[in-house]
C-alpha positions in Angstrom: -4.8 5.3 13.6 -2.1 7.7 12.7 -3.0 9.1 9.3 -6.0 11.0 7.9 -5.0 11.6 4.3 -2.1 11.5 1.9 -0.3 14.7 0.7 -1.8 16.4 -2.3 1.6 16.6 -4.1 1.5 12.9 -5.0 0.8 12.4 -8.7 -1.3 9.6 -10.0 0.8 6.5 -10.9 0.0 4.9 -14.3 0.6 1.4 -12.8 -1.4 2.0 -9.6 -3.9 -0.8 -10.1 -1.3 -3.7 -10.3 0.6 -2.2 -7.3 -2.6 -2.0 -5.2 -3.6 -5.6 -6.2 -0.1 -6.8 -5.1 -0.6 -5.1 -1.7 -4.0 -6.8 -1.3 -2.6 -10.1 -2.3 0.4 -9.9 0.0 -1.6 -8.8 3.0 -4.5 -11.1 2.4 -6.9 -8.1 2.6 -10.1 -8.1 0.6 -11.6 -4.7 1.8 -10.4 -1.2 2.3 -11.2 -1.6 6.0 -9.0 -4.7 6.3 -6.1 -2.9 4.5 -6.6 0.2 6.7 -6.2 -2.0 9.8 -3.0 -3.6 8.5 -1.5 -0.2 7.6 -2.8 1.4 10.8 -4.5 4.2 8.9 -8.1 5.4 8.7 -10.3 3.7 6.0 -10.7 7.1 4.4 -7.0 7.2 3.8 -7.3 4.0 1.7 -10.2 5.4 -0.2 -8.2 8.6 -0.8 -5.2 6.6 -2.2 -7.6 4.7 -4.5 -9.2 8.0 -5.7 -5.8 9.6 -6.3 -4.3 6.4 -7.8 -1.0 6.7 -6.0 0.6 4.4 -3.4 2.3 6.6 -0.8 5.9 5.6 -0.1 5.3 5.5 3.7 2.8 2.6 3.0 5.7 0.7 1.4 7.9 1.2 4.4 5.1 0.3 6.8 4.4 -2.9 4.9 8.1 -3.7 5.0 8.4 -3.2 8.7 5.1 -4.9 9.7 4.8 -7.7 7.1 8.3 -8.0 5.6 6.8 -7.2 2.1 9.3 -6.2 -0.5 8.6 -2.6 -1.6 10.4 -3.3 -5.0 8.0 -6.2 -5.6 5.0 -4.0 -4.9 6.2 -1.3 -7.3 7.4 -3.6 -10.1 6.0 -7.1 -9.5 9.6 -8.4 -9.9 11.4 -10.5 -7.3 10.1 -12.1 -4.2 7.0 -10.8 -2.4 8.7 -11.0 1.0 12.2 -10.2 1.9 14.3 -12.8 3.8 15.2 -12.0 7.3 
């Protein structure tokens, strides 16, 4: 696992909950531990993100690379969940 926590400079996102739910839905994860495994981070990093209510940008890139999940869809809910290859 390559990450212990997210930077403190990330501000809470008012639309955090729907973004987090879209990540869970797209990855099929039901727990913080499962999401941590998909993202290759420590479970504490997922808990930290939930506490801070902010999805780090590097998670979006990681989900794009590993799962082909559309970062714009995560942020807005608009468009396709997965990008075409």
